[in-house]
N, C-alpha and C positions, 0 to 999 in steps of 0.2 A: 657099841659103836666106837669106831676109831676115827680120830680127826687130828690133822696136823699139817705143818708146812714142810715142804720138801724142796731143797735148793738143788737145781741142776747146774753144775759147774764144769769147767774144763777150758781148754785152750780154744781159740777161735776156730770155727768151721768144723767142729767134731760131730755136729748133729744134734745139739741140745734142743733147738727149736723144732726140728723134725720129730724128735722123740716126744716132746710135749704134745704136739699136735696129734700124733698117733695115739698117745695115751688118753687124750680127751675125745678122740674120734671126731674132732672138728678143728679147723685151722684158726688159731689165735695168733701165733707168732709167724712173722714172715720168714721166708727161707730163700737162700740162693747159694751158689758155690763161692761167692765172694766172702772172704773173712770179715768178721765184725759187722755182719748184717744186722744182728741184734744190738741195739744201742740202749735199750731201756729195760728195767726190770718189769716183767709182765707176769701176772698171776693167771694160771689156768686151773680151774676148779672142776674136779671130777667127783661127783657124788654117786655112790653105789649103795647096795644093801648093807655092805660091810662098814661103810663110813664115808668120810670125805677127805680126799687127798688134794692139797692145795700146792700145786707145782709153781715154782718160781724160776722162770726162764731168765737167764742173765747174760750180759755181754761176756765174750770170751776173756779169760784172764791172760794177759800178755805183758811183755817186758817194756815195750815202747811207751814212754811217758813224756815224749818231747812236746806234744801239744796239749792244750787244755782239754780237748775232746778225748784224747787217750787217757789222761788222768781221770776224767769223769767216768769213762768206761771201767777202768780198774777199780775205782772207788765204789761204783755201783755193784760190781761183782763181789767185792770184798764185804760190803755191808750186808749182803744177802745172807751171809753166814750167821748174822746176829738174829736170834729169835726163831730159828728154824728147828725142826725136830729131827730131820734126817737129811743127809747129804748124798746125792747121787753124782758121782764123779765119772764123767764120760771121757773116754779116750778112743781113738780110732785106729789103733795099731797094736802090735804085740811088743811094745817097748815104751819106756818112759823117756820123755824129752828133757832138755836142759831146764826149761821153765817149770816142768813138773816138780822139780825139787822145791821151788817156792810154794807150790800148792801143798806139798807134803807138810811143810812147816806151818802153813795156815791151818790145815786140818788138825795138826797136833795141838795147836793153840786153842782151836775151837772146842775140842773134846766131844765131838758129836759122833753118833753112829754113821758110818760111811759105807755105801754100796759102790763097789767098783764095777763099771759097765764098759765092756769092750764093744764098741759099735762097729757096724759094717762087717759083721762076722761072716756074712754071706760071701764075702770076697776072699776069705781065708780058706785055702784048700787043705792045709794040713791041720786037722783038728787037734792032733797031739801037741802041736805048737801052742795052742790056746791053753791046754792044761799045764804045760811047762811054764808058760808065762805067769799063770795064776800061782804056781808054786813059788816063783821068784817074788811076785807081788806080795804074797803072804808074809814073806820075810821082811818086807819094807814097812808094812803098816797093818794094824789089826782090823782089816776090813770085816764088816759083818757078813757080807756075801760078795761074791764075784760072779757076774752073769754076762755071758756073751749074747749080744742081741743084734738085730738089724732093725733100726728105727724105721727105715724106709719100707722094708718088706714085712714089718710087724712080726719078726721072729723073736720068740721068747719074751714078748712084752707082758704076757699074762704072768710069767714067773717073776718078772721085775715088779709088777704091780702087787703081787702077793707078798713079796719080800718087803716092800715098802710098808704095806698095811700092817705087817707083823711088828714093825718097829715103831709105828705111830702110837701116841698115848691114847687112852680111852677118853672120850668126851663127846659132847653134843656138837651139832653142826655149827660152824662159824658163819657160813654163807647160806642163803636160801638154796633149796635143792636144784632149782632151775637156772641158777647163775653160773656162768662158765668163765667169766673173767672180771677183773676189777676195773678194766679200762673202758671208757665211753666209746661209742661208735665213731665219734669225731677223731679220736686218736687212732683207732683201727683203720679208718679211711686213709689217714696220712701215711700209715705204715704200708698199706697196700700199694699206694702210689709209689712209695720208695722202693718196694719190692719189684714193681714192674720196671722202674728205671734201672735197677740193678741188673735185672735179667736181660733187658733190651740192650744196654750199653756194654755189658761184659767187661772186657779188659780196658775199654775206653772210659769206664766210669770214673769220674773224679771222686777221690775219697771224701773230699769236703763237699758233700751234697746232703741236703736235708729238705724236708717238706713241712710246710706250715699251713694249716687250714685257716684261711682268713675269715671265711663265713661258712656256716653250716645251717641251712634253713630247711626245716621239716615242714612240708606243706601237704595238703590232702592229695594222695596219689603220687607224690614225687618229692624227692629230697634234692635240694640244690646245694652243691658243694663248690666253693671257690678256693683253690689252693695255689700256694706259691712254692716253687722249687728254687731253693737258695743254693747258689754256687759262690765260689770265691773270686773267679776271674772271668773276663769277657770271653776268653777262648773256651772256657768250660760251658758257658751259656750256649755258645754255638754248637758244641757237641750234643748237649741235651736237646736242643731244638731240632737239630738234624737238617738235612738238605730240604729246603722249602717247607720246613716244619713237619716233615713226615714222621720223624721219630717221636716227637712229642704227641702227635695225633695217635700213633700206635700205643704209646704208653697210656694215654687217656682212654682209649677203647678197652685195653686190657684191664685197667684199674676199674673202670665203670662196671664192667661185667662182674668182677669179684665183689665190689661194694654192693651191687644190687642183690647178689646172692647172700651177702652177709645180713643186710637189713630187710630183705624181703619186699622191696618195692623199687619203682623206677627211679633212676638217678640222672640228674643233669650235672655234669662235671666240667668245670672250667679250670684250665691250668695256665699259669704264667711262670716264666723263668726270670729270676732277678739275681743281681750280684750284690753280695754283702762281703766286702773284702775282709779276709782274715777272721771270719766268724768262728772257725774251728779252734782258734787259739786265743779266744777272747772270752773270759768268764762271763762278762755281762751279756754278750751276744748269745752264749749258750743258754743262759737263764731265760732270755727273751724268746728263744726258740723252743722252750719246753724241756730243756735238759736240767731238771731240778729234782728228780726223784732219787736222791742219794740214799 
């Protein structure tokens, strides 16, 4: 049996969460086209006959550290490299970007086996260009393997899974066979609500928005969830609520459907939108809102 931890790293919005969800065959991490959708380190556990792969989905590594939230995201991504067995570095094009130089240095210091994964390969028409890029990448870093994939369309994910398994150490299972994440349903419910907000609001989405579960009550036949959507300004509150409350109602409907699918029973979901000025740049506020898994 093989068993170990795999860090999924890369810049924001390269498809790390989508990749993990497809590797698991189940949605654990929320996804959207908005950069920095992932804000917490989330484990996704995949147990097969060969062994157990424990994926660690991380916030995207980025340069901006102006706010406390940005610093938290970078620290969470960096500390994921501690104690893992394999690193999967996702990029979504056939070139390295400016901030990738920082990632190269972090990987050199970590001294871990690294698999380079080029995501969204289904959009690349010239396959020879992929091989040419791999030749260049091989000169930059001693990657164990380089694999082109499409996380969304599940292209080459079997090859990636096999490459990961080959690099993992031998050992018994760390988690029970039927466990798929380390996060409680309460946390996953908050993430689902935030995902629906992200998708409904699109470009209007305030960056400083988060969701807190105030109460989570499991009752026979129904789970009652009371959640607060925190923003930083009154104008942002109006955007989230929408005209005559329509947008918030749609978010609630979307989220309730996914939460019911997740927990397998009927859900009553109540949403409020409140203002907490400057929460994204206040260390104490971040901790009170659950940003503490560094």
